C-alpha positions in Angstrom: -139.1 -231.1 -50.0 -137.6 -227.8 -48.8 -134.2 -227.0 -50.3 -132.7 -226.4 -46.8 -133.9 -229.8 -45.8 -132.0 -231.2 -48.7 -128.8 -229.4 -47.9 -129.2 -229.1 -44.1 -126.4 -228.0 -42.0 -124.5 -231.3 -41.9 -121.4 -230.1 -43.7 -120.9 -227.3 -41.1 -121.4 -229.7 -38.3 -119.0 -232.2 -39.6 -116.3 -229.7 -40.4 -116.6 -227.9 -37.1 -116.7 -231.2 -35.2 -113.6 -232.4 -37.0 -111.7 -229.3 -36.2 -112.7 -229.4 -32.6 -111.7 -233.1 -32.2 -108.4 -232.5 -33.8 -107.7 -229.6 -31.5 -108.8 -231.4 -28.4 -106.7 -234.4 -29.4 -103.6 -232.1 -29.5 -104.2 -231.1 -25.9 -105.1 -227.4 -26.4 -104.9 -225.5 -23.2 -106.1 -222.0 -22.1 -103.5 -219.3 -22.7 -103.0 -216.3 -24.9 -102.3 -217.5 -28.4 -104.5 -220.6 -28.1 -107.7 -219.7 -26.3 -108.8 -217.6 -29.3 -106.9 -219.1 -32.1 -108.9 -220.8 -34.9 -108.8 -224.6 -35.1 -108.9 -224.2 -38.9 -107.1 -221.3 -40.5 -108.4 -219.9 -43.8 -106.6 -218.2 -46.6 -106.5 -214.7 -48.2 -106.4 -213.5 -51.8 -106.8 -210.3 -53.8 -109.8 -209.8 -56.0 -111.6 -207.0 -57.9 -115.3 -207.1 -56.9 -118.4 -204.9 -57.2 -118.4 -202.1 -54.6 -121.7 -203.2 -53.2 -122.8 -204.5 -49.7 -119.9 -206.4 -48.3 -120.9 -208.1 -45.0 -117.3 -209.1 -44.3 -116.2 -205.5 -44.3 -119.1 -204.6 -42.0 -117.9 -207.5 -39.7 -114.3 -206.0 -39.7 -115.7 -202.7 -38.5 -117.7 -204.5 -35.8 -114.7 -206.4 -34.5 -112.5 -203.3 -34.5 -115.2 -201.5 -32.4 -115.2 -204.2 -29.7 -111.4 -204.3 -29.6 -111.3 -200.5 -29.4 -113.7 -200.2 -26.4 -112.0 -202.8 -24.3 -110.6 -200.9 -21.3 -107.0 -202.0 -20.5 -107.2 -200.0 -17.2 -110.3 -202.0 -16.2 -109.0 -205.5 -17.0 -110.5 -205.4 -20.5 -114.1 -204.6 -19.4 -116.2 -202.9 -22.0 -118.5 -199.9 -21.3 -122.2 -200.4 -21.5 -123.1 -197.0 -23.1 -121.3 -194.4 -25.2 -123.6 -191.4 -25.4 -122.7 -188.6 -27.8 -125.1 -186.4 -25.8 -124.9 -188.0 -22.3 -127.8 -185.9 -21.1 -130.1 -187.6 -23.6 -129.3 -191.1 -22.6 -129.7 -191.6 -18.8 -129.2 -195.1 -17.4 -130.1 -196.0 -13.9 -127.1 -197.3 -12.0 -124.5 -196.3 -14.6 -121.3 -194.4 -13.8 -119.6 -191.9 -16.0 -116.1 -192.9 -16.7 -114.6 -190.4 -19.1 -116.3 -188.3 -21.7 -119.4 -189.9 -23.2 -118.6 -193.3 -21.5 -120.9 -195.0 -19.0 -119.8 -198.2 -17.1 -122.4 -200.5 -15.6 -122.5 -203.8 -13.8 -124.8 -205.1 -16.6 -121.7 -205.1 -18.9 -119.8 -208.0 -17.3 -123.0 -209.6 -16.1 -124.7 -209.9 -19.5 -123.6 -207.7 -22.3 -119.9 -208.4 -22.6 -120.7 -212.1 -23.1 -122.8 -211.0 -26.0 -119.8 -209.2 -27.5 -117.6 -212.2 -26.9 -120.0 -214.4 -29.0 -120.1 -211.8 -31.7 -116.3 -211.5 -31.8 -116.0 -215.3 -32.5 -118.4 -214.9 -35.4 -116.6 -211.8 -36.7 -113.2 -213.5 -36.5 -114.6 -216.4 -38.6 -116.1 -214.3 -41.3 -113.2 -211.7 -41.6 -110.1 -213.6 -40.8 -108.9 -210.6 -39.0 -105.8 -211.1 -36.7 -106.0 -207.7 -35.2 -105.8 -207.4 -31.4 -105.6 -211.2 -30.7 -103.4 -210.8 -27.6 -105.8 -208.2 -26.0 -108.8 -210.3 -26.9 -107.2 -213.4 -25.3 -106.7 -211.4 -22.1 -110.3 -210.3 -22.2 -111.4 -213.9 -22.6 -109.2 -215.1 -19.7 -110.7 -212.4 -17.6 -114.2 -213.5 -18.4 -113.3 -217.2 -17.7 -111.7 -216.3 -14.4 -115.2 -215.2 -13.2 -116.5 -218.8 -13.0 -116.9 -220.1 -9.5 -116.4 -223.7 -8.3 -120.2 -224.1 -8.6 -119.8 -223.6 -12.4 -121.8 -220.3 -12.4 -120.5 -217.0 -13.9 -120.1 -214.6 -11.0 -119.7 -210.9 -11.4 -117.6 -209.2 -8.7 -119.5 -206.6 -6.7 -118.5 -203.0 -7.4 -119.4 -200.0 -5.3 -118.1 -197.6 -7.9 -120.9 -198.7 -10.3 -123.7 -198.3 -7.7 -124.4 -202.0 -8.3 -124.6 -205.0 -6.0 -121.8 -204.7 -3.5 -121.2 -208.5 -3.4 -120.6 -211.1 -6.1 -123.7 -211.9 -8.1 -125.0 -214.0 -10.9 -127.1 -212.5 -13.6 -129.5 -215.0 -15.0 -129.5 -213.3 -18.4 -125.7 -213.4 -18.4 -125.6 -217.2 -17.8 -127.3 -217.8 -21.1 -125.2 -215.2 -22.9 -121.9 -216.6 -21.7 -123.0 -220.1 -22.6 -123.7 -219.1 -26.2 -120.4 -217.3 -26.3 -118.5 -220.4 -25.1 -120.4 -222.6 -27.6 -119.1 -220.3 -30.4 -115.5 -220.1 -29.1 -115.3 -223.9 -28.5 -116.2 -224.6 -32.1 -113.9 -221.8 -33.4 -110.9 -222.9 -31.4 -111.4 -226.5 -30.4 -109.9 -225.5 -27.0 -111.2 -227.9 -24.3 -111.3 -225.1 -21.7 -114.4 -223.8 -23.3 -116.2 -227.1 -23.2 -115.2 -227.7 -19.6 -116.7 -224.3 -18.6 -119.8 -225.1 -20.7 -120.5 -228.4 -18.8 -119.7 -226.8 -15.4 -122.1 -223.9 -16.1 -124.9 -226.3 -17.0 -124.4 -228.1 -13.7 -124.5 -224.8 -11.9 -127.6 -223.6 -13.6 -129.4 -226.8 -12.8 -128.9 -226.1 -9.1 -130.4 -222.6 -9.0 -133.5 -223.1 -11.2 -136.7 -224.2 -9.5 -137.8 -227.6 -10.7 -141.5 -228.3 -10.7 -142.8 -231.6 -12.3 -141.7 -231.7 -15.9 -140.7 -228.0 -16.1 -138.3 -225.5 -14.5 -138.0 -221.8 -14.2 -135.6 -219.2 -12.8 -137.0 -217.3 -9.8 -137.2 -213.6 -10.2 -136.8 -212.4 -6.6 -133.2 -211.9 -5.5 -131.9 -210.1 -2.5 -131.8 -206.6 -4.0 -134.4 -204.2 -5.3 -134.3 -202.2 -8.5 -134.2 -202.8 -12.3 -131.6 -205.4 -13.3 -130.9 -206.1 -9.6 -134.1 -207.9 -8.5 -133.5 -211.1 -10.5 -129.8 -211.5 -9.6 -128.7 -214.5 -7.6 -126.3 -214.1 -4.7 -124.5 -216.5 -2.3 -127.4 -216.4 0.2 -129.7 -217.7 -2.5 -133.1 -216.5 -3.8 -135.3 -214.4 -1.6 -138.5 -216.1 -3.0 -139.0 -218.9 -5.5 -142.6 -218.2 -6.4 -143.5 -219.1 -10.0 -143.9 -216.1 -12.2 -147.6 -215.6 -13.0 -147.2 -214.0 -16.4 -144.7 -212.8 -18.9 -144.5 -209.2 -17.6 -143.1 -210.5 -14.4 -139.4 -209.7 -15.0 -136.7 -207.2 -15.9 -137.7 -204.4 -18.3 -141.3 -205.7 -17.8 -140.5 -209.0 -19.4 -139.8 -212.5 -18.0 -138.5 -213.5 -21.4 -136.0 -210.7 -21.6 -133.8 -212.0 -18.9 -134.3 -215.8 -19.0 -136.1 -216.8 -22.2 -132.9 -217.3 -24.3 -131.1 -219.6 -21.8 -132.5 -223.0 -23.0 -131.3 -222.2 -26.5 -127.7 -222.2 -25.5 -128.2 -225.5 -23.7 -129.7 -227.2 -26.7 -126.9 -225.9 -28.8 -124.3 -227.2 -26.4 -125.9 -230.6 -26.4 -125.4 -230.8 -30.1 -121.6 -230.2 -29.5 -121.0 -232.5 -26.5 -124.0 -234.8 -26.1 -124.4 -233.6 -22.5 -127.7 -235.2 -21.6 -128.2 -232.8 -18.7 -128.1 -229.8 -21.1 -130.9 -231.3 -23.2 -133.0 -232.3 -20.2 -132.7 -228.9 -18.6 -133.3 -227.1 -21.9 -136.5 -229.1 -22.3 -137.7 -228.3 -18.7 -137.2 -224.6 -19.3 -138.9 -224.6 -22.7 -141.9 -226.4 -21.2 -142.3 -223.5 -18.8 -141.6 -220.8 -21.4 -144.4 -222.2 -23.7 -147.1 -222.2 -21.0 -150.2 -220.4 -22.3 -150.2 -217.9 -19.5 -147.0 -216.4 -20.9 -148.3 -215.8 -24.4 -150.8 -213.6 -26.3 -152.4 -210.7 -24.5 -152.5 -212.1 -21.0 -155.0 -209.5 -19.9 -157.4 -209.1 -22.9 -157.1 -212.3 -24.9 -156.8 -212.5 -28.6 -158.9 -212.3 -31.8 -162.3 -214.1 -31.8 -162.0 -217.8 -32.5 -158.2 -217.7 -32.2 -156.3 -219.2 -29.3 -153.3 -216.9 -29.4 -151.1 -218.8 -27.0 -151.3 -221.9 -29.3 -149.8 -219.8 -32.1 -147.2 -217.9 -30.2 -149.0 -214.6 -30.5 -147.5 -212.0 -28.2 -147.4 -208.4 -27.1 -144.5 -206.7 -25.4 -140.8 -206.9 -25.2 -139.4 -207.4 -28.7 -135.9 -208.7 -27.8 -137.2 -211.0 -25.1 -139.8 -212.6 -27.3 -137.5 -213.0 -30.3 -134.7 -214.6 -28.1 -137.3 -216.9 -26.5 -138.7 -218.0 -29.9 -135.2 -218.8 -31.1 -134.4 -220.8 -27.9 -137.6 -222.8 -28.4 -136.6 -223.4 -32.0 -133.1 -224.6 -30.9 -134.6 -227.1 -28.5 -137.3 -228.2 -31.1 -134.6 -229.0 -33.6 -132.5 -230.9 -31.1 -135.4 -233.2 -30.2 -137.2 -233.0 -33.6 -140.4 -231.7 -32.1 -142.6 -230.5 -35.0 -145.2 -228.8 -32.7 -142.5 -226.6 -31.2 -141.0 -225.9 -34.6 -144.5 -224.7 -35.7 -144.8 -222.6 -32.6 -141.5 -220.8 -33.3 -142.5 -220.3 -36.9 -145.9 -218.8 -36.1 -144.2 -216.6 -33.4 -141.9 -215.2 -36.1 -144.6 -214.6 -38.6 -146.6 -212.8 -35.9 -143.6 -210.7 -35.0 -142.6 -209.5 -38.5 -145.9 -207.5 -38.9 -144.8 -204.9 -36.3 -144.0 -201.3 -37.2 -142.2 -201.1 -40.6 -141.2 -204.8 -40.5 -140.8 -204.9 -44.3 -137.3 -203.3 -43.9 -136.5 -204.8 -40.5 -137.5 -201.6 -38.6 -139.2 -203.3 -35.7 -137.9 -201.3 -32.8 -135.9 -198.2 -32.1 -132.8 -200.1 -31.0 -130.1 -201.3 -33.4 -130.3 -204.9 -32.2 -133.9 -205.6 -33.2 -133.2 -206.4 -36.9 -130.1 -208.5 -36.0 -132.0 -210.7 -33.6 -134.8 -211.2 -36.1 -132.4 -212.1 -38.9 -131.0 -214.9 -36.7 -134.5 -216.3 -36.1 -135.5 -216.1 -39.8 -132.3 -217.6 -41.0 -132.5 -220.6 -38.6 -136.1 -221.3 -39.5 -135.1 -221.3 -43.2 -132.0 -223.4 -42.6 -134.1 -226.2 -41.1 -136.8 -226.1 -43.7 -139.4 -224.9 -41.2 -140.2 -221.9 -43.4 -138.6 -220.0 -46.3 -137.8 -216.5 -45.2 -134.8 -215.6 -47.4 -136.8 -212.8 -48.9 -137.4 -211.3 -45.5 -133.7 -211.7 -44.6 -132.7 -210.0 -47.8 -134.9 -207.0 -47.0 -133.8 -206.8 -43.4 -130.0 -207.0 -44.1 -130.1 -204.6 -47.0 -132.0 -202.0 -45.0 -132.3 -201.6 -41.2 -129.9 -204.5 -40.6 -127.0 -202.3 -41.8 -128.4 -198.8 -41.6 -128.3 -198.9 -37.8 -124.5 -199.6 -37.8 -122.3 -196.6 -37.3 -120.0 -196.3 -40.4 -117.2 -193.9 -41.3 -119.6 -191.8 -43.3 -121.5 -191.1 -40.0 -118.6 -189.2 -38.4 -119.7 -185.7 -39.5 -123.2 -186.4 -38.0 -121.7 -187.7 -34.8 -119.5 -184.6 -34.4 -122.6 -182.4 -34.9 -124.4 -184.5 -32.2 -121.5 -184.0 -29.8 -121.7 -180.3 -30.2 -120.1 -178.5 -27.3 -118.7 -181.8 -26.0 -116.5 -182.2 -29.1 -112.8 -182.0 -28.4 -109.6 -184.0 -29.1 -110.5 -186.6 -26.5 -114.2 -187.1 -27.5 -113.1 -187.3 -31.2 -111.2 -190.4 -30.2 -114.3 -191.8 -28.5 -116.4 -191.2 -31.6 -113.8 -193.0 -33.8 -114.1 -196.1 -31.6 -117.8 -196.2 -32.3 -117.4 -197.1 -36.0 -118.7 -200.6 -36.3 -121.0 -200.3 -33.3 -124.8 -200.5 -33.6 -126.8 -197.5 -32.4 -129.0 -197.7 -29.3 -131.5 -195.3 -30.8 -132.6 -194.7 -34.4 -131.3 -191.2 -34.1 -127.8 -192.7 -33.6 -127.2 -190.6 -30.5 -125.6 -193.4 -28.6 -124.3 -197.0 -28.7 -125.3 -199.8 -26.2 -123.3 -202.9 -25.5 -126.5 -204.8 -25.8 -127.2 -203.5 -29.3 -123.8 -203.7 -30.9 -123.3 -207.4 -30.4 -126.7 -208.4 -31.7 -126.5 -206.0 -34.7 -123.2 -207.4 -35.7 -124.4 -211.0 -35.1 -127.2 -210.1 -37.6 -124.5 -209.3 -40.1 -122.9 -212.7 -39.5 -126.2 -214.6 -39.7 -126.9 -213.1 -43.1 -123.3 -213.7 -44.3 -123.5 -217.3 -43.1 -126.9 -217.8 -44.8 -125.8 -216.3 -48.1 -124.1 -219.5 -49.2 -124.4 -223.1 -47.9 -122.5 -226.1 -49.2 -122.9 -229.9 -48.9 -121.8 -232.9 -50.9 -120.8 -230.9 -53.9 -123.9 -228.7 -54.0 -123.7 -225.0 -53.4 -126.9 -223.2 -52.4 -126.9 -219.4 -52.8 -129.8 -218.0 -50.8 -128.9 -214.3 -50.9 -127.4 -212.3 -53.8 -124.7 -210.7 -51.7 -121.0 -210.6 -52.0 -119.5 -213.7 -50.3 -116.2 -215.5 -50.6 -115.9 -219.2 -49.7 -113.8 -222.3 -50.5 -116.5 -223.7 -52.6 -117.8 -220.8 -54.7 -117.5 -217.0 -54.7 -120.5 -214.7 -55.2 -120.0 -211.2 -56.8 -123.2 -209.2 -56.5 -123.8 -206.1 -58.6 -127.1 -205.4 -56.9 -128.7 -202.9 -56.4 -127.0 -201.0 -59.2 -127.4 -203.8 -61.8 -129.4 -207.0 -61.9 -126.3 -209.1 -62.2 -124.6 -211.7 -60.1 -121.4 -213.7 -61.0 -120.6 -217.0 -59.3 -117.0 -218.2 -59.5 -117.0 -222.0 -59.0 -114.2 -223.7 -57.1 -115.5 -227.1 -55.9 -119.2 -227.3 -56.5 -120.6 -229.7 -59.1 -124.1 -228.3 -58.8 -125.5 -224.9 -57.7 -128.9 -223.7 -56.6 -129.3 -219.9 -56.7 -132.3 -218.2 -55.2 -133.7 -215.3 -57.3 -135.6 -212.6 -55.3 -139.4 -212.4 -55.6 -139.3 -209.0 -57.4 -137.5 -210.4 -60.4 -139.7 -211.5 -63.4 -138.5 -215.0 -64.0 -139.1 -214.7 -67.7 -136.5 -211.9 -67.9 -133.7 -213.9 -66.3 -130.7 -214.8 -68.6 -127.9 -217.2 -67.6 -124.5 -218.1 -68.9 -121.9 -220.7 -67.8 -118.7 -219.2 -69.0 -119.7 -217.8 -72.4 -122.3 -220.5 -73.1 -126.0 -219.6 -72.8 -127.6 -221.8 -70.2 -131.2 -223.0 -70.1 -133.1 -221.8 -67.0 -134.1 -224.7 -64.8 -136.2 -223.6 -61.9 -136.7 -225.3 -58.6 -139.2 -223.0 -56.9 -137.4 -219.7 -56.6 -134.0 -221.3 -57.2 -132.1 -221.7 -60.5 -130.3 -225.0 -60.8 -127.0 -225.5 -62.5 -125.5 -229.0 -62.9 -122.4 -230.6 -64.2 -120.2 -227.7 -63.1 -116.5 -227.8 -63.3 -113.7 -226.0 -61.4 -113.3 -222.4 -62.5 -116.7 -222.3 -64.3 -118.2 -218.8 -64.1 -121.9 -218.5 -63.9 -123.4 -215.1 -64.8 -127.1 -214.4 -64.0 -128.7 -211.2 -65.3 -132.1 -209.6 -65.1 -133.6 -206.1 -65.2 -133.5 -204.1 -61.9 -137.0 -203.0 -60.9 -138.0 -199.8 -59.0 -141.3 -199.9 -57.2 -143.2 -198.0 -54.5 -145.0 -199.6 -51.6 -147.3 -198.1 -49.0 -146.9 -199.1 -45.4 -148.4 -197.8 -42.2 -145.9 -197.4 -39.3 -147.5 -198.6 -36.1 -145.6 -196.0 -34.0 -147.2 -193.0 -35.7 -150.1 -194.5 -37.7 -149.2 -192.6 -40.8 -148.9 -194.1 -44.3 -145.4 -194.0 -45.6 -144.4 -194.3 -49.3 -141.4 -196.6 -49.6 -139.3 -196.4 -52.8 -137.4 -199.6 -53.5 -134.8 -200.6 -56.1 -134.9 -204.3 -55.9 -135.0 -205.0 -52.2 -133.0 -201.9 -51.3 -134.9 -199.0 -49.8 -134.0 -195.8 -51.5 -136.2 -193.4 -49.6 -139.3 -193.1 -47.3 -141.8 -190.3 -47.6 -142.8 -188.6 -45.4 -139.8 -189.4 -43.3 -140.6 -190.8 -39.8 -139.4 -188.6 -36.9 -137.6 -191.7 -35.7 -135.6 -192.0 -38.9 -133.3 -189.0 -39.0 -132.3 -188.5 -42.6 -128.7 -187.5 -41.6 -128.4 -190.8 -39.7 -130.6 -193.3 -41.6 -131.5 -193.7 -45.3 -130.0 -190.4 -46.3 -127.2 -191.6 -48.5 -129.0 -194.0 -50.9 -129.5 -191.9 -54.0 -126.3 -193.4 -55.5 -128.0 -196.7 -55.8 -130.2 -195.3 -58.6 -127.1 -195.4 -60.9 -127.2 -198.3 -63.4 -123.5 -199.3 -63.2 -121.9 -200.8 -60.1 -118.5 -199.4 -59.2 -115.7 -201.8 -58.7 -112.9 -202.0 -56.2 -109.9 -204.2 -55.2 -110.2 -206.1 -51.9 -108.5 -208.7 -49.8 -110.9 -211.6 -49.4 -110.7 -214.3 -46.7 -112.1 -217.8 -47.0 -112.5 -220.5 -44.3 -113.9 -224.0 -44.5 -114.9 -223.8 -40.8 -118.7 -223.4 -40.2 -120.2 -222.8 -36.8 -123.4 -224.1 -35.4 -125.0 -221.1 -33.7 
């Protein structure tokens, strides 16, 4: 039996549901101070920990970025693009609004809802109370855009060269639904659930129902990229069924509508809204039609029916989002065929480019989206991809984030554009995810998904149920049940500080020689009991300290990057990439993987931090 089947996600569901019920029973209403307040508040404490990868710190940077780019003068709207060299990052339909900043109708229509979802996750993992009032005003603004029909309408705006009348972005309906699912669980505020149910009613009326399936038409009343699939008051121009997957925005049907049923399946698990589950199933039955998978023009390998196995070619983000939506529905109705479909789609996808380190695409959101799919597959016991997640998050999943050490490079990029005003713009980008591997810009589509990838890995690091703590990733993590102090990649050492667990299961990475592992509970040598890749510790007591040690291993691996067809030598210490040779033109050494030589030291530095712990767990 899979370990994640044993532990499941029930403890998170129960805690989140209890918090929600308590808050709703107290009559929570929508206003600043409640709309974004947590239903369950955590606690803070000081600790000295290894100065190694700290996902909570990364999350704080991400949250600070979203707060910093909210425009008070635009009713808390966020810009779509911040380009350090604007001439290198053209965007059709965007409008310059200050140095380096480009506004776009796509922000409110689809991308700002992504940021809203990410902000709920980042609040949960960091406990940050910064900017709550402004965040609440932003949330109120986004909620005010719902119409009586339940749909999320974006006001027309001539200054953005967009649609001059109110419009509905199909992509955005799915994104705001996911955001509200997160905020409802986080706050317990009934206003979120009311909007969720209204939105599902509204979507049900604008999709085209056909037999046992449904789809969103792609022909609206306007022409142009991102415009053609928007719905307006007059309705759809044409409701013809899309003939293939390339029939959509950015050349991908999945990109703008594939993720929508996932949010519906998730909302069903929160509210038992039967319409949400029914509509999710109808959309999934369309999205899994063979005509939308594999190479729709040339077929697949001999003797392989690619559409049966979720083989695909094309838009990365669209396909990964769609696979996750299919998985969400499959779990909701316990459909093993669809679970297998999602698993095979992931395994097909991870072969692309330099997938070993999570470098699938040039944009910073690719690794984060894929981490989410891999973690969910692992949670539900459909596969075991913790090794993949460890490699993704230690490498491209964090390298694409803009961090304080990037500031000299960003100033150099800005060049002649650098002045006092643009310096402030650059500072606001710390915590964002780059829109290109050269880190010459940030996109509001990339920063949310990149930061959500950080959250997914943080959430997956430690799970707890019925007195059993399961540690899946050897990363720093504070929790009410057990703390994890990781010395990797400097030292092969992890220290677990028990609080409530009576048993612990700790996954050891594949590169570790099991015969070399030594364990202690307090100062007592402990016999190694293996359960697959997991060490098992039983009869634990409060304040027990488990120390696990093993030799660090350096290795080289040869991988061919699809983009350039050249063999690259990748030097790893554990699962941390130290260097690539020869360096890919896409991976600028000043921006990516250029500051990793310190990891070759054999002693982890220590630092004092404020840690935050919360018992609240979200279903995402």
